[in-house]
Residue frames relative to the residue before (quaternion, step in Angstrom):
aa qw qx qy qz dx dy dz
M 1.0000 0.0000 0.0000 0.0000 0.00 0.00 0.00
G 0.0771 -0.8000 0.5945 -0.0250 3.49 -1.33 0.41
I 0.2071 -0.7170 0.6416 0.1773 3.50 -1.51 0.16
D 0.3566 -0.7006 0.5735 0.2306 3.44 -1.00 0.90
F 0.1407 0.7763 -0.5950 0.1535 3.43 -0.95 1.24
D 0.8647 0.0222 -0.0059 0.5018 3.49 -0.91 0.86
G 0.7180 -0.5006 0.2403 0.4198 3.55 1.00 0.84
K 0.7202 0.3095 -0.2747 0.5569 3.59 1.35 0.50
T 0.4085 -0.6962 0.4970 0.3184 3.49 -1.11 0.09
I 0.2889 -0.7654 0.5629 0.1182 3.43 -0.84 1.17
E 0.3904 -0.7522 0.4863 0.2127 3.54 -0.62 1.11
T 0.0051 0.7852 -0.6191 0.0092 3.68 -0.90 0.93
T 0.5535 -0.5420 0.5165 0.3648 3.52 -1.36 0.36
A 0.7136 -0.4329 0.3787 0.3999 3.37 -1.54 0.03
S 0.6787 0.4707 -0.2656 0.4972 3.60 1.33 -0.53
G 0.5875 -0.6117 0.3414 0.4052 3.52 1.24 -0.10
Y 0.4657 0.6676 -0.4470 0.3709 3.65 1.31 0.18
L 0.5275 -0.5988 0.4928 0.3469 3.58 -1.05 0.59
V 0.4013 -0.6991 0.5333 0.2565 3.49 -1.07 0.90
H 0.7622 0.1995 -0.1058 0.6067 3.61 1.08 -0.73
Q 0.3644 -0.7691 0.4867 0.1973 3.55 -0.47 1.28
D 0.5732 0.6038 -0.3762 0.4067 3.63 1.26 -0.28
D 0.6042 0.5755 -0.3509 0.4251 3.51 1.28 -0.23
W 0.5060 0.6836 -0.3947 0.3477 3.55 1.39 -0.26
S 0.1068 0.7347 -0.6687 0.0398 3.67 -1.17 0.62
R 0.6967 -0.4689 0.3648 0.4019 3.49 -1.35 0.32
D 0.6642 0.5367 -0.2642 0.4484 3.48 1.08 -0.97
L 0.6516 0.4894 -0.2946 0.4991 3.49 1.12 -0.78
A 0.6094 0.5422 -0.3505 0.4602 3.57 1.08 -0.68
S 0.6492 0.5249 -0.3266 0.4432 3.51 0.97 -0.77
R 0.6427 0.5008 -0.3170 0.4855 3.58 1.14 -0.83
L 0.6217 0.5335 -0.3512 0.4534 3.63 0.99 -0.78
A 0.6914 0.4876 -0.2865 0.4497 3.52 0.84 -0.93
A 0.6317 0.5190 -0.3388 0.4656 3.56 1.04 -0.75
Q 0.5727 0.5638 -0.3640 0.4708 3.66 1.08 -0.59
E 0.7254 0.3623 -0.2101 0.5463 3.69 1.06 -0.69
Q 0.5206 -0.6598 0.4191 0.3434 3.65 1.11 0.47
I 0.5041 0.6277 -0.4352 0.4030 3.60 0.99 0.83
E 0.1667 -0.7560 0.6248 0.1017 3.60 -0.73 0.97
L 0.3151 -0.8081 0.4547 0.2023 3.54 -0.40 1.13
T 0.1756 -0.7824 0.5943 0.0620 3.53 -0.95 0.97
D 0.7053 -0.3978 0.2976 0.5056 3.65 -1.17 0.02
K 0.6795 0.4929 -0.3255 0.4352 3.66 0.83 -0.71
H 0.5551 0.5840 -0.3506 0.4774 3.53 1.14 -0.61
W 0.6764 0.5110 -0.2600 0.4623 3.49 0.94 -1.18
D 0.6388 0.5428 -0.3211 0.4407 3.52 0.96 -0.90
V 0.6754 0.4546 -0.3067 0.4930 3.59 0.95 -0.74
I 0.6348 0.4919 -0.3501 0.4822 3.60 0.93 -0.79
D 0.6546 0.4954 -0.3494 0.4517 3.66 0.73 -0.81
Y 0.6396 0.5223 -0.3225 0.4627 3.53 0.86 -0.86
L 0.6635 0.5030 -0.3191 0.4527 3.65 0.74 -0.94
R 0.6803 0.4733 -0.3005 0.4721 3.56 0.91 -0.85
E 0.6274 0.5272 -0.3331 0.4663 3.60 0.96 -0.79
E 0.6604 0.4839 -0.3207 0.4762 3.63 0.85 -0.81
Y 0.6900 0.4792 -0.3064 0.4476 3.64 0.78 -0.93
F 0.7800 0.3707 -0.2128 0.4570 3.59 0.64 -0.98
E 0.7779 0.3660 -0.2066 0.4671 3.58 0.95 -0.61
H 0.7554 0.3095 -0.1876 0.5463 3.60 1.33 -0.15
N 0.7461 -0.4544 0.2845 0.3949 3.58 0.46 1.19
E 0.6446 -0.5772 0.3285 0.3786 3.56 0.94 0.90
S 0.2673 0.7806 -0.5086 0.2462 3.52 1.12 0.75
T 0.1220 -0.7847 0.6025 0.0798 3.55 -0.99 0.86
P 0.2749 -0.8234 0.4577 0.1922 3.61 0.05 1.18
N 0.4512 -0.6596 0.5426 0.2587 3.56 -1.22 0.63
T 0.7202 -0.4211 0.3205 0.4487 3.54 -1.24 0.21
R 0.6474 0.5369 -0.3433 0.4181 3.69 0.71 -0.84
T 0.6643 0.5110 -0.2717 0.4730 3.54 1.08 -0.97
I 0.6116 0.5508 -0.3104 0.4756 3.52 1.03 -0.96
I 0.6861 0.4842 -0.3170 0.4408 3.64 0.78 -1.04
K 0.6233 0.5097 -0.3481 0.4802 3.67 0.98 -0.72
A 0.6867 0.5062 -0.2924 0.4321 3.61 0.73 -1.04
M 0.6980 0.4278 -0.3060 0.4859 3.59 0.90 -0.93
G 0.5638 0.5729 -0.4122 0.4290 3.69 0.96 -0.53
E 0.6695 0.5021 -0.2886 0.4651 3.53 1.02 -0.88
R 0.7029 0.4979 -0.2511 0.4416 3.49 0.93 -1.08
W 0.7322 0.4168 -0.1969 0.5014 3.56 1.07 -0.85
G 0.3213 -0.7768 0.4802 0.2504 3.61 1.27 -0.37
E 0.6460 0.4223 -0.3378 0.5387 3.54 1.08 0.90
K 0.6100 -0.5281 0.4448 0.3889 3.49 -1.43 0.34
V 0.0686 -0.7949 0.6016 0.0390 3.54 -0.80 1.02
D 0.1588 -0.7919 0.5829 0.0883 3.56 -0.94 0.77
Q 0.7157 -0.4105 0.3409 0.4507 3.58 -1.33 0.08
K 0.6501 0.5339 -0.3421 0.4187 3.55 0.80 -0.94
M 0.6263 0.5562 -0.3558 0.4144 3.54 0.83 -0.89
L 0.6809 0.4964 -0.2826 0.4583 3.61 0.99 -0.96
Y 0.6609 0.5226 -0.2854 0.4568 3.52 1.04 -0.87
D 0.5780 0.5607 -0.3630 0.4687 3.57 1.20 -0.59
L 0.6986 0.4358 -0.3024 0.4803 3.57 1.12 -0.67
F 0.7923 0.0913 -0.0280 0.6026 3.61 0.99 -0.85
P 0.2111 -0.8500 0.4702 0.1087 3.57 0.24 1.25
L 0.7014 0.4740 -0.2964 0.4421 3.65 0.99 -0.34
D 0.7017 -0.3833 0.2192 0.5591 3.48 1.46 -0.06
P 0.4196 -0.7580 0.4355 0.2444 3.47 -0.36 1.36
S 0.6886 0.4569 -0.2926 0.4810 3.72 0.91 -0.77
K 0.7543 0.3933 -0.2537 0.4605 3.61 0.75 -0.77
Q 0.7064 0.4192 -0.2772 0.4984 3.61 0.85 -0.87
G 0.6385 0.5317 -0.3101 0.4619 3.49 1.14 -0.83
G 0.6625 0.4841 -0.2898 0.4927 3.64 1.09 -0.77
R 0.6273 0.5057 -0.3892 0.4464 3.57 0.99 -0.52
I 0.6444 0.4908 -0.3108 0.4973 3.68 1.05 -0.83
A 0.6618 0.5132 -0.2992 0.4574 3.58 1.03 -0.74
G 0.4761 -0.7232 0.3896 0.3138 3.64 1.29 -0.12
L 0.4602 0.6650 -0.4591 0.3678 3.44 1.33 0.67
P 0.6120 -0.5872 0.3812 0.3679 3.55 -1.23 0.39
E 0.6175 -0.5701 0.3624 0.4029 3.66 -1.00 0.53
S 0.4555 -0.6949 0.5180 0.2034 3.46 -1.11 1.01
R 0.2197 -0.7950 0.5329 0.1890 3.65 -0.70 0.73
R 0.4682 0.6883 -0.4495 0.3240 3.54 1.22 0.21
K 0.4290 -0.6857 0.4966 0.3150 3.57 -1.05 0.46
G 0.8144 0.2689 -0.1662 0.4866 3.44 -1.27 0.51
G 0.3185 -0.7475 0.5520 0.1870 3.58 -1.29 0.33
Y 0.7639 0.3818 -0.1817 0.4875 3.56 1.25 -0.22
C-alpha cells in the first residue's frame, strides 16, 4: 500500500503505518491526520512530538495512554484525563497518534 505525497509514493502497511520512518515529515503528518478527519492543533503536535521523542530517544518505547496522560499533564501544566486525549485522537491516542507520528504499529494490547 502507499500514499501519494509530494510527488512520490510513501509505502505504508495495510494498517496505514509508514514502512520507512525516514519518510515522515510534519507535512506528511498533517496529510495523514487530514485523512482521518483530524486538524492538528498545538496539543496534537505536543502528543506527536512526545511519541516521537519516546520512540527515537528511549529504546523504541511506544508509550501507552496512561503514560501519555502523565507526560501531557506535565507538559501542559494541567490535569489531563483520558477523554482529553481521545478528543484529540479518537481511535486511540497511542495507536492513532503513533500512526500520524510515523511510528511503527504497536503490538501491545490496549491503550491504558
